[in-house]
Every structure is written in C-alpha cells, then in structure tokens.
Steps between C-alpha positions, in 0.01 A plus 500: 500500500619813321874594528444864606874560512531393138202719407663805653767482252258555214368818676844633547571439135175691403572788736719713274240485230219602751712783626556618132124467431406698811769793419438511133130412447318530810619822689488700190130437465434752776597756235159460331366757750658758271227442247257648744709797608638821353839363576781719623830332553588741762198416712508127447218246496334598825506877463413553130144629428241221453296557177319173462425403151589825323818357342285223348234743369790712343636197363192401309457862369838496326525405133834322579318230706315360205815521290734316732247221598424443122871489417572263781230260408580502133868435559458253773239290312718508191794375709298230670380372150848510356666332796236216476502435113859561392654267777242235423581494130869521559491201755306281253743575227793437730336178617489386140871518453681169473847638580541516883820704482345775280192489716699585829702767301193677377332481826801655673534793251135595517508469880792753545308822451287429812799564723579846352335807678285745304783770559727296279229389256353838466834638391530231242153563372556878472810448297329230275206724420680828490502716189830370390461159656484150324127495443499845313802387329332192372187707407738724278587188302143472387467873429284561824554829669644465846251494788534675835380203695509671852324804365206306371228446772305262265799256474622511867258243654602238229870562579426470866306176460747350232799566719339352807397181316855480365646526837271260687392239242812278558416493880133438442588221249645289786161471667352353171798265452463373838125440438587330168708229698186397675320400182511110465718403183276217431237737388728640231578133393118422488441809284779410264366146455158653420677692214508844681760728350704733718263795490220259592682370792571852623136590469344173646778405761724796576245780549255293692785393735598869547144622548510498881835688499368753249185569703692528817745755372228707333284509806790582733618794268169673575654631822769680299246666264585853662875434504630619167866512601621820664876433468459427125298795398676743739835427312353525157229766500524878464227782509411447135387157590275582793175469306557122438779408730426665834379231741381522860842428657682760297235762565502439862875534495492848329205635700610366833877544500563764226199723547452422871134420468531231775124469574384466145776264402436273793111504425583378141737242629252377777219468237736283288603301784131420593408413149798270462429329840133427385641365158745282684221348715297445186782342309579262780130397524497440127820308499357279785183433297648453153861367565452354852775734618509577870752683727341378829 
C-alpha cells in the first residue's frame, strides 16, 4: 500500500518550483494577445483595439524580418556546430592524457568561463579586441594594420561564435568525458593487441562509443536553433553591426521596449516561440528514434 503521507512530502518539495513556473512562465503567456492588438499600455489587454493578423502582415513586409531571422539562424547553427565539435575533440585529447593531476587542472581551468556572465566577458572581449588592445598590438608586430573588430560587420558573427564556444566548451566537455567512462577498457586492450595505434583506437573505439551521445546532443540542440544568445550579443553589438549581428531577440527588445511597437515585437516573438516549439517536438522525436532518449 502506497504511503500517501510520505508522497505528500515530495509534492510539498515541488511546490516552490511549480509556483515559480506559474508566475514566470505560465501567467505571462496571456500577453501574447498583444500580437493581435494595437496595444495601448494605458488601455491594457482588454480595451486595446483588436486588429487580428495585421501585425504579422506588417512583420512580413519589413526587410528587417528576413535579416534578423537569417542572422539568428546563421549564428545559432554556427554555435551549435562549434559547441558539438570543439568539446568532442578536446574531451578526446584530455582523455588521452596519462597524468591525472594535469588532466584535472586543465579541466578546471577551461570550465571556469562557464560561470562568468556575459556582462563580464563582454567587457573583457571589448578590451581584448579594441583598437589598442592585445590583439591589435600583436598584429602590429607582424606589420598588420590595426582592425576595428567591433566596427566590422563581416567579422562580428565569428567573434560571437568563437567567444561562445570558448565560454562553454569546458562545460560541454564534461558530458563527453562522462560518456567516455562508459566505454569498456577491454576494447582498447583488444585494439592494442591487434596492433592499432592511438589514432586507430580513437577512430574505431572512442568515436563509436561516443556516437549515441553525439547524436543525442546534436538532435536536442535543434530546439535552440532560434536562440542565438541575447545577453551575449546585446552586450557586444552596436548599430554598425546590425546587418550581421542583429538577431530576433535584440530586435524585439529595441522595437518593443525602446520604440514602443508592442504589437509588432510580440508578433515576432510569438512566431519565434511557435517555430521553436515545433523544433523542440521534432528534436525529441528524433532523439527518441536515433538515441533512444525519452523524457516520459
């Protein structure tokens, strides 16, 4: 017979999380009605003029819409690729180290940037890539003219992606290292007996052992394909970089809060949310099929 008194303790423990979810995620969803109104803050949700799909029609008529969706997809896909490949390579290299103390020290050092906010890291990056910063000082040593990195729209996506990979690859490496511990050591011993060198063992033992993890992480990352990183880009970009650096979230912020185009900004945000929801459903379906991953 189930101990109902004991079970109640679990529900009480979950109650703060449910309250937080309700207040922060569920109740604000009623605000999507703004996407279908000529919203006036003075009149509120229930008294603003209902205009139906006009905000969506206007959204698709703007040139900015194609730019921000293109920028978001480009940056997000590059981030996903970088955060899959770089941690994988680094985890394999770290796994090949024979000195356990050095391995732990390196893992700790590369893991630390994950804990720093983009407010702090953006200030560091702006100083490093400034006109008189270390990067341009190094370029001068090779007789290369200084570069205004944060005035070059063509370079900005690569700075964004590179800095994001640098910040997160230490954290993502842990996932691969955990998966590496599940590979049977006898497989490496058998490969060595058969005369396989280190690279052969990595190719025929390590990578096949990580295949399920790689597929799972790749598939689950599809749900974030429209999340290019608002906090990072907001702290790094400027009007000269809008052509390649302006993403959906930063554009919604400017139009909604600064230019007070509440209905238009909400329409763009709602479209992004709907697309992201569909991609999340698809990604979990693919994860269930190819990696046998299920939530329920």
